[in-house]
ROLO-977232 format. One record per residue (C-alpha): residue number from 1; residue in three letters; x, y, z. Coordinates in nm, 4 decimals. Layout:
BEGIN
SITE_NUM_Ala_X_Y_Z
...
END
This chain:
BEGIN
SITE_1_Met_3.3346_1.0870_-3.5508
SITE_2_Ser_3.4775_0.9349_-3.8689
SITE_3_Leu_3.8157_1.0804_-3.9613
SITE_4_Arg_3.7615_0.9622_-4.3180
SITE_5_Glu_3.4394_1.1624_-4.3398
SITE_6_Ala_3.6133_1.4744_-4.2086
SITE_7_Ile_3.8874_1.4392_-4.4693
SITE_8_Gln_3.6323_1.3822_-4.7431
SITE_9_Thr_3.4371_1.6913_-4.6354
SITE_10_Tyr_3.7525_1.9026_-4.6648
SITE_11_His_3.8363_1.7540_-5.0036
SITE_12_Thr_3.4847_1.8191_-5.1338
SITE_13_Leu_3.5289_2.1878_-5.0533
SITE_14_Leu_3.8421_2.2002_-5.2705
SITE_15_Thr_3.6921_2.2848_-5.6066
SITE_16_Asp_3.9468_2.3907_-5.8659
SITE_17_Asp_3.8763_2.7564_-5.7885
SITE_18_Met_3.8995_2.7058_-5.4107
SITE_19_Ala_4.2157_2.4994_-5.4516
SITE_20_Ala_4.3747_2.7689_-5.6677
SITE_21_Ala_4.2982_3.0340_-5.4057
SITE_22_Thr_4.4361_2.8064_-5.1337
SITE_23_Gln_4.7547_2.7387_-5.3312
SITE_24_Glu_4.8097_3.1096_-5.3943
SITE_25_Gln_4.7678_3.1886_-5.0262
SITE_26_Leu_4.9976_2.9007_-4.9259
SITE_27_Asp_5.2683_3.0161_-5.1657
SITE_28_Thr_5.2400_3.3803_-5.0594
SITE_29_Gln_5.2486_3.3039_-4.6881
SITE_30_Gln_5.5394_3.0603_-4.7142
SITE_31_Arg_5.7438_3.3209_-4.9020
SITE_32_Arg_5.6521_3.5913_-4.6522
SITE_33_Arg_5.7376_3.3773_-4.3491
SITE_34_Gly_6.0481_3.2158_-4.4967
SITE_35_Leu_5.9067_2.8649_-4.4799
SITE_36_Phe_6.1648_2.7023_-4.7009
SITE_37_Phe_6.3952_2.4085_-4.6384
SITE_38_Gly_6.6926_2.5366_-4.8304
SITE_39_Ala_6.5331_2.6463_-5.1597
SITE_40_Arg_6.2273_2.4189_-5.1363
SITE_41_Pro_5.8911_2.5262_-4.9947
SITE_42_Leu_5.8243_2.3410_-4.6728
SITE_43_Cys_5.4666_2.2423_-4.7527
SITE_44_Thr_5.3449_2.1239_-5.0942
SITE_45_Val_4.9903_2.0052_-5.0156
SITE_46_Leu_4.6611_2.1907_-4.9688
SITE_47_Arg_4.5278_2.0188_-4.6572
SITE_48_Pro_4.6608_1.9954_-4.3034
SITE_49_Arg_4.6951_1.6585_-4.1348
SITE_50_Phe_4.3863_1.5772_-3.9251
SITE_51_Met_4.3909_1.3635_-3.6120
SITE_52_Thr_4.1023_1.2679_-3.3840
SITE_53_Pro_4.1153_1.3459_-3.0098
SITE_54_Glu_4.1167_0.9710_-2.9459
SITE_55_Gln_4.4224_0.9213_-3.1681
SITE_56_Tyr_4.6101_1.2017_-2.9941
SITE_57_Arg_4.5277_1.0728_-2.6445
SITE_58_Phe_4.6378_0.7233_-2.7503
SITE_59_Leu_4.9634_0.8669_-2.8858
SITE_60_Gln_5.0257_1.0601_-2.5639
SITE_61_Ala_4.9503_0.7626_-2.3401
SITE_62_Arg_5.1625_0.5073_-2.5260
SITE_63_Val_5.4613_0.7376_-2.5792
SITE_64_His_5.4517_0.8255_-2.2074
SITE_65_Val_5.4952_0.4567_-2.1170
SITE_66_Leu_5.7785_0.4138_-2.3677
SITE_67_Met_5.9534_0.7240_-2.2358
SITE_68_Gly_5.9583_0.5604_-1.8936
SITE_69_Ala_6.1432_0.2657_-2.0463
SITE_70_Phe_6.3895_0.4921_-2.2316
SITE_71_Gly_6.4487_0.6763_-1.9044
SITE_72_Lys_6.5374_0.3542_-1.7233
SITE_73_Ala_6.7783_0.2546_-2.0000
SITE_74_Tyr_6.9413_0.5989_-1.9812
SITE_75_Arg_6.9839_0.5879_-1.6040
SITE_76_Ala_7.1303_0.2377_-1.6222
SITE_77_Ala_7.3758_0.3614_-1.8865
SITE_78_Ile_7.4843_0.6566_-1.6722
SITE_79_Glu_7.5367_0.4374_-1.3657
SITE_80_Asp_7.7029_0.1366_-1.5319
SITE_81_Ala_7.9803_0.1688_-1.7914
SITE_82_Thr_7.9367_-0.1957_-1.8918
SITE_83_Phe_7.5657_-0.1470_-1.9633
SITE_84_Arg_7.6521_0.1739_-2.1521
SITE_85_Lys_7.8551_-0.0278_-2.4041
SITE_86_Gln_7.5266_-0.1437_-2.5581
SITE_87_Phe_7.4816_0.2071_-2.7047
SITE_88_Ala_7.8128_0.1877_-2.8964
SITE_89_Leu_7.9287_0.5354_-2.7991
SITE_90_Leu_8.2371_0.6777_-2.9676
SITE_91_Pro_8.5371_0.7567_-2.7428
SITE_92_Trp_8.4657_1.1310_-2.7345
SITE_93_Glu_8.0990_1.0618_-2.6561
SITE_94_Glu_8.2028_0.8293_-2.3754
SITE_95_Thr_8.4068_1.1145_-2.2295
SITE_96_Leu_8.1378_1.3827_-2.2610
SITE_97_Val_7.8382_1.1839_-2.1336
SITE_98_Arg_8.0097_1.1575_-1.7958
SITE_99_Tyr_7.9699_1.5343_-1.7564
SITE_100_Asn_7.6678_1.6415_-1.5497
SITE_101_Pro_7.4931_1.9220_-1.7450
SITE_102_Gly_7.3437_2.0811_-1.4330
SITE_103_Phe_6.9828_1.9773_-1.4934
SITE_104_Arg_6.7935_1.6502_-1.4696
SITE_105_Asp_6.6879_1.5538_-1.8196
SITE_106_Pro_6.9274_1.4404_-2.0946
SITE_107_Ser_6.6820_1.5676_-2.3586
SITE_108_Pro_6.4496_1.8392_-2.2256
SITE_109_Thr_6.3215_1.8819_-2.5813
SITE_110_Ser_6.2984_1.5816_-2.8148
SITE_111_Arg_6.0897_1.4134_-3.0820
SITE_112_Val_5.9943_1.0560_-3.1582
SITE_113_Asp_5.9191_0.9404_-3.5123
SITE_114_Thr_5.6225_0.7039_-3.5256
SITE_115_Phe_5.3651_0.5524_-3.7594
SITE_116_Phe_5.0025_0.4758_-3.6873
SITE_117_Val_4.9516_0.1192_-3.8091
SITE_118_Thr_4.6503_-0.1100_-3.8417
SITE_119_Asp_4.8125_-0.4265_-3.7064
SITE_120_Arg_4.9357_-0.5242_-3.3588
SITE_121_Gly_4.9633_-0.2326_-3.1165
SITE_122_Gly_4.8380_0.0395_-3.3513
SITE_123_Leu_5.1627_0.2410_-3.3300
SITE_124_Arg_5.5306_0.1927_-3.4181
SITE_125_Leu_5.8108_0.4094_-3.2801
SITE_126_Met_6.0935_0.4045_-3.5353
SITE_127_Glu_6.3449_0.6586_-3.4024
SITE_128_Tyr_6.4107_0.8784_-3.1001
SITE_129_Asn_6.5506_1.2196_-3.1972
SITE_130_Ala_6.7014_1.3144_-2.8630
SITE_131_Asp_6.9780_1.5448_-2.9927
SITE_132_Thr_6.8458_1.8338_-3.2049
SITE_133_Pro_6.4756_1.7894_-3.2895
SITE_134_Ala_6.3866_2.0320_-3.5675
SITE_135_Ser_6.0713_2.1959_-3.7057
SITE_136_Pro_5.8523_2.3051_-3.4076
SITE_137_Ala_5.8591_2.6650_-3.5333
SITE_138_Tyr_5.7952_2.5577_-3.8919
SITE_139_Asn_5.4985_2.3576_-3.7693
SITE_140_Asp_5.3490_2.6508_-3.5792
SITE_141_Glu_5.3818_2.8850_-3.8767
SITE_142_Leu_5.2135_2.6303_-4.1047
SITE_143_Ala_4.9350_2.5988_-3.8480
SITE_144_Asp_4.8805_2.9750_-3.8653
SITE_145_Ile_4.8700_2.9613_-4.2458
SITE_146_Phe_4.6233_2.6744_-4.2672
SITE_147_Ser_4.4030_2.8241_-3.9948
SITE_148_Ala_4.3446_3.1260_-4.2206
SITE_149_Met_4.2848_2.9322_-4.5433
SITE_150_Pro_3.9521_2.9913_-4.7210
SITE_151_Thr_3.8932_2.6144_-4.7274
SITE_152_Met_3.9388_2.5932_-4.3503
SITE_153_Arg_3.6837_2.8709_-4.3002
SITE_154_Glu_3.4200_2.6644_-4.4779
SITE_155_Phe_3.5320_2.3403_-4.3138
SITE_156_Gln_3.4883_2.4899_-3.9663
SITE_157_Arg_3.1176_2.5314_-4.0249
SITE_158_Glu_3.0935_2.1567_-3.9601
SITE_159_Tyr_3.4089_2.0763_-3.7626
SITE_160_Glu_3.6038_2.2211_-3.4726
SITE_161_Val_3.9800_2.2228_-3.5198
SITE_162_Arg_4.2729_2.2781_-3.2847
SITE_163_Ala_4.6315_2.3083_-3.4017
SITE_164_Leu_4.9014_2.1063_-3.2236
SITE_165_Arg_5.1812_2.3568_-3.1682
SITE_166_Gly_5.5367_2.3203_-3.0401
SITE_167_Arg_5.7268_2.6468_-2.9890
SITE_168_His_5.5889_2.7121_-2.6413
SITE_169_Gly_5.7078_2.3692_-2.5234
SITE_170_Val_6.0594_2.4338_-2.6510
SITE_171_Leu_6.0745_2.7673_-2.4675
SITE_172_His_5.9437_2.6151_-2.1426
SITE_173_Ala_6.2016_2.3349_-2.1604
SITE_174_Leu_6.4869_2.5783_-2.2247
SITE_175_Leu_6.3883_2.8048_-1.9358
SITE_176_Asp_6.3354_2.5129_-1.6978
SITE_177_Ala_6.6777_2.3647_-1.7734
SITE_178_Tyr_6.8400_2.7077_-1.7368
SITE_179_Glu_6.6732_2.7655_-1.3997
SITE_180_Gln_6.7977_2.4279_-1.2725
SITE_181_Trp_7.1485_2.5001_-1.4029
SITE_182_Leu_7.1606_2.8513_-1.2552
SITE_183_Gly_6.9960_2.7644_-0.9255
SITE_184_His_6.7398_3.0429_-0.9426
SITE_185_Arg_6.5010_3.2026_-1.1889
SITE_186_Ala_6.6464_3.4575_-1.4309
SITE_187_Lys_6.6214_3.5445_-1.7968
SITE_188_Pro_6.8897_3.3809_-2.0103
SITE_189_Arg_7.0744_3.5286_-2.3035
SITE_190_Ile_7.0099_3.2684_-2.5722
SITE_191_Ala_7.2291_3.1756_-2.8667
SITE_192_Ile_7.0728_2.9508_-3.1306
SITE_193_Leu_7.3794_2.7537_-3.2366
SITE_194_Asp_7.4317_2.5873_-3.5748
SITE_195_Trp_7.6236_2.6269_-3.9000
SITE_196_Arg_7.5008_2.9214_-4.1053
SITE_197_Glu_7.4767_2.7145_-4.4240
SITE_198_Val_7.2302_2.4538_-4.2924
SITE_199_Pro_6.8926_2.4375_-4.4753
SITE_200_Thr_6.7019_2.4818_-4.1464
SITE_201_Tyr_6.8471_2.8315_-4.0907
SITE_202_Ser_6.5091_2.9850_-4.1749
SITE_203_Glu_6.3632_2.8142_-3.8671
SITE_204_Phe_6.6269_2.9755_-3.6462
SITE_205_Leu_6.4993_3.3145_-3.7606
SITE_206_Leu_6.1483_3.2148_-3.6511
SITE_207_Phe_6.2729_3.1055_-3.3091
SITE_208_Glu_6.4816_3.4221_-3.2692
SITE_209_Lys_6.1733_3.6332_-3.3373
SITE_210_Phe_5.9618_3.4226_-3.0988
SITE_211_Phe_6.2130_3.4420_-2.8129
SITE_212_Lys_6.2489_3.8178_-2.8512
SITE_213_Glu_5.8701_3.8568_-2.8474
SITE_214_Gln_5.8791_3.6874_-2.5064
SITE_215_Gly_6.1276_3.9491_-2.3846
SITE_216_Ile_6.4347_3.7241_-2.4036
SITE_217_Glu_6.7630_3.8375_-2.5605
SITE_218_Cys_6.8599_3.6077_-2.8453
SITE_219_Ile_7.1040_3.5801_-3.1341
SITE_220_Ile_7.1769_3.3201_-3.4001
SITE_221_Thr_7.5425_3.2259_-3.4157
SITE_222_Asp_7.7738_2.9799_-3.5862
SITE_223_Pro_8.0100_2.7559_-3.3811
SITE_224_Arg_8.2948_2.9094_-3.5817
SITE_225_Glu_8.2051_3.2580_-3.4539
SITE_226_Val_8.2166_3.2071_-3.0753
SITE_227_Glu_8.4998_3.2584_-2.8300
SITE_228_Tyr_8.5554_3.1428_-2.4737
SITE_229_Arg_8.7363_3.4179_-2.2919
SITE_230_Asp_8.7551_3.5361_-1.9289
SITE_231_Gly_8.5189_3.2575_-1.8246
SITE_232_Lys_8.2449_3.3656_-2.0663
SITE_233_Leu_8.1219_3.2255_-2.3958
SITE_234_Met_8.0996_3.5194_-2.6323
SITE_235_Ala_7.9663_3.5806_-2.9823
SITE_236_Gly_8.1190_3.9204_-3.0560
SITE_237_Asp_8.0077_4.1342_-2.7630
SITE_238_Phe_7.7082_3.9103_-2.6811
SITE_239_His_7.7569_3.7088_-2.3602
SITE_240_Ile_7.5849_3.3717_-2.4100
SITE_241_Thr_7.4372_3.2133_-2.0979
SITE_242_Leu_7.2101_2.9559_-2.2660
SITE_243_Ile_7.2781_2.7638_-2.5867
SITE_244_Tyr_6.9763_2.6370_-2.7783
SITE_245_Lys_7.1839_2.3699_-2.9503
SITE_246_Arg_7.0666_2.3010_-3.3018
SITE_247_Val_7.4078_2.1864_-3.4215
SITE_248_Leu_7.4469_1.8106_-3.3927
SITE_249_Ala_7.6853_1.7227_-3.1117
SITE_250_Ser_7.8735_1.4881_-3.3452
SITE_251_Glu_7.9305_1.7631_-3.6038
SITE_252_Leu_8.0356_2.0125_-3.3373
SITE_253_Val_8.3048_1.7815_-3.2000
SITE_254_Glu_8.4118_1.6272_-3.5314
SITE_255_Arg_8.4605_1.9687_-3.6900
SITE_256_Gly_8.5753_2.1656_-3.3845
SITE_257_Gly_8.7415_1.9068_-3.1624
SITE_258_Met_8.7233_1.8614_-2.7872
SITE_259_Asp_8.8992_2.1944_-2.7428
SITE_260_His_8.6198_2.3880_-2.9169
SITE_261_Pro_8.5123_2.6976_-2.7178
SITE_262_Val_8.1586_2.5613_-2.6754
SITE_263_Val_8.2834_2.2283_-2.5408
SITE_264_Arg_8.5221_2.3962_-2.2964
SITE_265_Ala_8.2611_2.6483_-2.1773
SITE_266_Val_8.0009_2.3775_-2.1224
SITE_267_Leu_8.2413_2.1499_-1.9332
SITE_268_Asp_8.3559_2.4431_-1.7179
SITE_269_Gly_7.9960_2.5247_-1.6260
SITE_270_Ala_8.0246_2.8692_-1.7890
SITE_271_Val_7.7184_2.8202_-2.0090
SITE_272_Cys_7.4018_2.6071_-2.0065
SITE_273_Met_7.3435_2.3966_-2.3178
SITE_274_Val_7.0160_2.2285_-2.4232
SITE_275_Asn_7.0201_1.9502_-2.5248
SITE_276_Pro_7.3381_1.8485_-2.3367
SITE_277_Phe_7.6018_1.5981_-2.4462
SITE_278_Arg_7.4281_1.3240_-2.2488
SITE_279_Cys_7.1488_1.3292_-2.5056
SITE_280_Lys_7.3784_1.1185_-2.7254
SITE_281_Ile_7.2968_0.8048_-2.5270
SITE_282_Leu_6.9291_0.7940_-2.6246
SITE_283_His_6.9829_0.9582_-2.9636
SITE_284_Lys_7.1699_0.6499_-3.0821
SITE_285_Lys_6.9629_0.4087_-3.2895
SITE_286_Ala_7.0979_0.1504_-3.0454
SITE_287_Ser_6.8602_0.2867_-2.7803
SITE_288_Leu_6.5764_0.0972_-2.9518
SITE_289_Ala_6.7928_-0.2159_-2.9601
SITE_290_Val_6.8536_-0.1819_-2.5853
SITE_291_Leu_6.4780_-0.1758_-2.5254
SITE_292_Ser_6.4217_-0.4692_-2.7629
SITE_293_Asp_6.6998_-0.6900_-2.6233
SITE_294_Glu_6.5680_-0.9816_-2.4181
SITE_295_Arg_6.8802_-0.9588_-2.1990
SITE_296_Asn_6.7544_-0.6264_-2.0592
SITE_297_Ala_6.3973_-0.7375_-1.9811
SITE_298_Glu_6.4463_-0.7279_-1.6030
SITE_299_Leu_6.5064_-0.3529_-1.6244
SITE_300_Phe_6.1443_-0.2797_-1.7195
SITE_301_Thr_5.7991_-0.3233_-1.5679
SITE_302_Leu_5.5447_-0.5590_-1.7238
SITE_303_Asn_5.3566_-0.2545_-1.8578
SITE_304_Glu_5.6729_-0.1198_-2.0192
SITE_305_Leu_5.7609_-0.4590_-2.1676
SITE_306_Glu_5.4123_-0.4827_-2.3186
SITE_307_Ala_5.4528_-0.1347_-2.4698
SITE_308_Ile_5.7999_-0.2200_-2.6049
SITE_309_Ser_5.6669_-0.5383_-2.7647
SITE_310_Ala_5.3666_-0.3587_-2.9128
SITE_311_His_5.5271_-0.0355_-3.0325
SITE_312_Ile_5.9039_-0.0801_-3.0833
SITE_313_Pro_5.9771_-0.2744_-3.4029
SITE_314_Trp_6.2310_-0.5461_-3.3393
SITE_315_Thr_6.5719_-0.3731_-3.3421
SITE_316_Cys_6.9165_-0.5222_-3.2855
SITE_317_Met_7.2781_-0.4087_-3.3112
SITE_318_Val_7.4443_-0.5777_-3.6081
SITE_319_Glu_7.7036_-0.8185_-3.4681
SITE_320_Glu_7.7915_-1.1847_-3.4618
SITE_321_Arg_7.5549_-1.3179_-3.1962
SITE_322_His_7.2550_-1.5334_-3.1254
SITE_323_Thr_6.9349_-1.3598_-3.0206
SITE_324_His_6.5577_-1.3927_-3.0518
SITE_325_Tyr_6.3102_-1.2784_-3.3145
SITE_326_Arg_5.9405_-1.3105_-3.2308
SITE_327_Gly_6.0193_-1.5708_-2.9683
SITE_328_Glu_6.2423_-1.7814_-3.1923
SITE_329_Ala_6.6170_-1.8253_-3.1401
SITE_330_Ile_6.8188_-1.6983_-3.4392
SITE_331_Asp_7.1783_-1.6653_-3.5557
SITE_332_Leu_7.1695_-1.2928_-3.6312
SITE_333_Ile_7.3920_-1.2451_-3.9384
SITE_334_Pro_7.2553_-1.5419_-4.1386
SITE_335_Phe_6.9067_-1.4270_-4.0397
SITE_336_Ile_6.9688_-1.0753_-4.1730
SITE_337_Leu_7.1098_-1.2155_-4.4964
SITE_338_Ala_6.8086_-1.4415_-4.5466
SITE_339_His_6.5328_-1.1905_-4.4648
SITE_340_Arg_6.6281_-0.8816_-4.6645
SITE_341_Glu_6.2672_-0.8118_-4.7712
SITE_342_Gln_6.1573_-0.7662_-4.4089
SITE_343_Leu_6.4472_-0.5620_-4.2706
SITE_344_Val_6.6157_-0.2194_-4.2664
SITE_345_Leu_6.9796_-0.1391_-4.1883
SITE_346_Lys_7.0589_0.1965_-4.0235
SITE_347_Pro_7.3824_0.3611_-3.9069
SITE_348_Asn_7.3812_0.4031_-3.5303
SITE_349_Asp_7.4221_0.7810_-3.5451
SITE_350_Glu_7.3065_0.9497_-3.8644
SITE_351_Tyr_7.0146_1.1739_-3.9600
SITE_352_Gly_6.8099_1.2710_-4.2628
SITE_353_Gly_6.7976_0.9131_-4.3893
SITE_354_Lys_7.1761_0.9020_-4.4463
SITE_355_Gly_7.3080_0.5505_-4.4850
SITE_356_Val_6.9687_0.3836_-4.4385
SITE_357_Thr_6.9273_0.0735_-4.6568
SITE_358_Leu_6.5756_-0.0595_-4.7133
SITE_359_Gly_6.6145_-0.4299_-4.7824
SITE_360_Trp_6.3115_-0.4603_-5.0097
SITE_361_Leu_6.4383_-0.1809_-5.2352
SITE_362_Cys_6.7974_-0.2929_-5.2829
SITE_363_Ser_6.9705_-0.5845_-5.4531
SITE_364_Ala_7.1008_-0.8877_-5.2678
SITE_365_Glu_7.4553_-0.7736_-5.3494
SITE_366_Glu_7.3963_-0.4249_-5.2056
SITE_367_Trp_7.2369_-0.5774_-4.8952
SITE_368_Glu_7.5328_-0.8085_-4.8365
SITE_369_Lys_7.7762_-0.5200_-4.8833
SITE_370_Thr_7.5874_-0.3090_-4.6283
SITE_371_Ile_7.5967_-0.5970_-4.3794
SITE_372_Gln_7.9746_-0.6144_-4.4210
SITE_373_Thr_7.9932_-0.2407_-4.3462
SITE_374_Ala_7.7644_-0.2904_-4.0468
SITE_375_Leu_8.0046_-0.5468_-3.9016
SITE_376_Thr_8.2828_-0.2876_-3.8955
SITE_377_Glu_8.0812_0.0245_-3.8021
SITE_378_Pro_7.7936_0.0569_-3.5512
SITE_379_Phe_7.4662_-0.0274_-3.7288
SITE_380_Val_7.1265_-0.1528_-3.6223
SITE_381_Val_6.8947_-0.3854_-3.8081
SITE_382_Gln_6.5246_-0.3123_-3.7700
SITE_383_Glu_6.2066_-0.4890_-3.8668
SITE_384_Arg_6.0187_-0.3435_-4.1633
SITE_385_Val_5.7019_-0.1533_-4.0791
SITE_386_Thr_5.4153_-0.1030_-4.3220
SITE_387_Ile_5.3908_0.2745_-4.3684
SITE_388_Pro_5.0376_0.4194_-4.3604
SITE_389_Thr_4.9109_0.6332_-4.6478
SITE_390_Glu_4.6470_0.9024_-4.6741
SITE_391_Pro_4.5175_1.1078_-4.9693
SITE_392_Phe_4.6370_1.4693_-4.9857
SITE_393_Pro_4.5450_1.7335_-5.2459
SITE_394_Ser_4.7867_1.9263_-5.4655
SITE_395_Met_4.7512_2.1557_-5.7655
SITE_396_Val_4.8556_1.9973_-6.0971
SITE_397_Asp_4.8265_2.1998_-6.4196
SITE_398_Gly_4.5690_2.4326_-6.2663
SITE_399_Lys_4.3458_2.1566_-6.1285
SITE_400_Val_4.3232_1.9908_-5.7895
SITE_401_Ala_4.4483_1.6316_-5.7784
SITE_402_Phe_4.4624_1.3814_-5.4926
SITE_403_Phe_4.7597_1.1552_-5.4277
SITE_404_Asp_4.8194_0.8967_-5.1600
SITE_405_Arg_5.1140_1.0096_-4.9482
SITE_406_Met_5.3009_0.8087_-4.6894
SITE_407_Leu_5.2435_0.9710_-4.3529
SITE_408_Asp_5.4441_0.9692_-4.0318
SITE_409_Thr_5.3576_1.1100_-3.6915
SITE_410_Asn_5.6261_1.2945_-3.4946
SITE_411_Pro_5.5105_1.3845_-3.1428
SITE_412_Leu_5.7186_1.6381_-2.9519
SITE_413_Val_5.8329_1.5036_-2.6154
SITE_414_Phe_5.9406_1.7238_-2.3262
SITE_415_Tyr_6.1538_1.6343_-2.0228
SITE_416_Gly_6.1713_1.2758_-2.1533
SITE_417_Asp_5.8189_1.2313_-2.0258
SITE_418_Tyr_5.5125_1.3697_-2.2036
SITE_419_Val_5.3855_1.4588_-2.5509
SITE_420_Asp_5.2819_1.8185_-2.6165
SITE_421_Gly_5.2399_1.8912_-2.9854
SITE_422_Cys_5.2951_1.6886_-3.2982
SITE_423_Leu_5.4644_1.7298_-3.6347
SITE_424_Ser_5.3603_1.5399_-3.9472
SITE_425_Arg_5.5574_1.4586_-4.2631
SITE_426_Leu_5.4453_1.3254_-4.5999
SITE_427_Ser_5.6324_1.1523_-4.8773
SITE_428_Ala_5.5752_0.9705_-5.2021
SITE_429_Glu_5.8779_0.7521_-5.1213
SITE_430_Ala_5.9431_0.4967_-4.8481
SITE_431_Leu_6.2096_0.7087_-4.6777
SITE_432_Leu_6.0046_0.9797_-4.5072
SITE_433_Asn_6.2365_1.2694_-4.4448
SITE_434_Val_6.2118_1.6309_-4.5541
SITE_435_Thr_6.5913_1.6527_-4.5314
SITE_436_Ala_6.6211_1.3819_-4.7950
SITE_437_Gly_6.4400_1.6055_-5.0430
SITE_438_Thr_6.1338_1.3910_-5.1096
SITE_439_Gly_5.8897_1.5001_-4.8408
SITE_440_Ser_5.6549_1.7734_-4.7287
SITE_441_Ala_5.5896_1.9068_-4.3823
SITE_442_Val_5.2284_1.9748_-4.2906
SITE_443_Ala_5.0540_2.1223_-3.9864
SITE_444_Thr_4.8642_1.8840_-3.7563
SITE_445_Phe_4.5160_1.9631_-3.6279
SITE_446_Ile_4.2830_1.7857_-3.3859
SITE_447_Val_3.9410_1.7679_-3.5534
SITE_448_Glu_3.5963_1.7052_-3.4003
SITE_449_Lys_3.2456_1.7164_-3.5428
SITE_450_Arg_3.0420_2.0167_-3.4254
END
């Protein structure tokens, strides 16, 4: 089946009248379901993202191999403090990652940010969100909306579609970690934990509703509203036994300190927290540099090394050193200075595109200044990847119009092992991030010809 033909079929169905009806339904449903990132509607296009079964199986297979490599790097970091230095952990992180969370996986629920590409390997993994992966509930709600669209009804006369959903995987991962922590099966009392002012708060409401529909007690609470008393973590009179941590670990500790009630309760074993503090090891941008570094090659199998070479863009911690780039020996800092057009600089532990400098979009002076910052703070340098584009329809002045949007592919990964579900994001700018204010989320569907 040709994916291009499927997309064209959908677009042909979007007459101005059909597009107007679709836009009205999209707007109505997003308002009704609270699908807003802050004040912005989550989705601004009139078509879901389509993926072939072959693409999805390829994504699952290749990410599975890479997760094996990440897992080996994580275990080496836990066992060897010298090896762990490659991740550039902060002192408080170094302290907390030594704590055993009571279950096996450092990131039972996670997400990797990738691009399908046309050159070598067919896929590039740009980041590993191992701390607080957002948007599974948003994705599922958008899937429900698009499934009921009038355009989709007509499209399904020729094509079968299946939405790639994520909420169920999050729930399974939470319950599995809790069962391991507790030592037997029981229903937890879940607190979704983050600051009340964050723009993703509307997704917490969706998860709260979903958990309660499964018969699980749940509240949403702010780290400033909890207390640790008599060996229990409490939010008012609600005894929390499982934290679904949506607050970034760095923000929790930086704003609340090591004596925060959540930190103390977790370290005392009074509450289960997913993802645990150990997630910080792989969440660092340095985790990709660890996989890329030729000095660590003996850690991985030949199959894993082939996958790293094919799918991880060259990534290196910014420091005064000699290393290799595409088989050639280089002096790293002069190399970065001389190849701005092909490189990206990223802080080791930020999110939402904060601090990312795209070499081809900045001046030589700005690039040099960022390098100086990167020599004093943990940064990685990463090879530029050509971002794929795809046409998506929007309403403009009452008529349907098609615009090429940059498209990334964000598979959900569970237990640091397998892909189950996928998010997609669009942008008209090179920095694809809904948090940054330039993007659109969109539901992902597997499509096959009838």
